[in-house]
C-alpha positions, 0 to 999 in steps of 0.5 A: 203907499209913501215911502218912510222918511228919516225923521225923528225918534225912527232908527236909521241904518247907514254905511259910510266911506270916509275920504280924506283931505288928499280926495283918496278913501280913508275909510270904509263902512259895508256894515249897515251902521244903525242910530236913532234920528233925532236923538242925543246919538254920536251922529255927527251934527250936521251928518244928521241935517242932512240925513233928515227927510231921505228915504231909503236908497238916498246918498247925502255927502258931506265935507266937516271941517276940524270942528265940526268933525274930528276935532284938529291936530294936537301936538300935545296928544304925541308922547316919546318913550324909551323902546326898552318901556315898550312892551314887544308886542307894540314895537312897531310903526302901525302899532296900536296899544290902548290904555287906561289911566287912573280914572278908567278912561282910555286912550287909543293910540298908535304908534307913529314912529321908532327912532335913536332907540324912541318910540312915539305914539301918537292920540289924535284921532286919524284925520284930527286936523282936515277937512273930511268928507263922508258919504252916507248911503240910507239903507233901511229906516224902521220905528224904534221901539220903546226900550229903544228909546227909554236906552234900557234896549241897545238899538238894533243893527239889524238894518229893516226897512219901510218902504 
């Protein structure tokens, strides 16, 4: 029996590593993440194309420029306020507060600086403005269910492999 290859309407389980511009490992997921290949999903298009026709056990390396990946760095997404206006639990560099606007949109922030009674937060993604390299491992492939394809069921996170 031929090995199953990544193609449209199959659930693909992947793990990944992201390397920053300095070549340092910046993020990794050892727990499989599942997506339906070839349908609208949050996968970066360049990575999805690189995974096409791969098999379980294959690894792809993909470099993403800011426009292909996490976007350009936007200095307008940095905000500074008086420290006294910030809740105590967020008064340290590295804190990650989230705020919701009137439209229900959530903005995730990172405290980047505290000095002279002021606190600065940054809403840019940590990889904004960077060219990053992804290493993606295919760890499972299976047919999507009818419910997963029509959107009435969430894609299972349990890795399943067809050989």
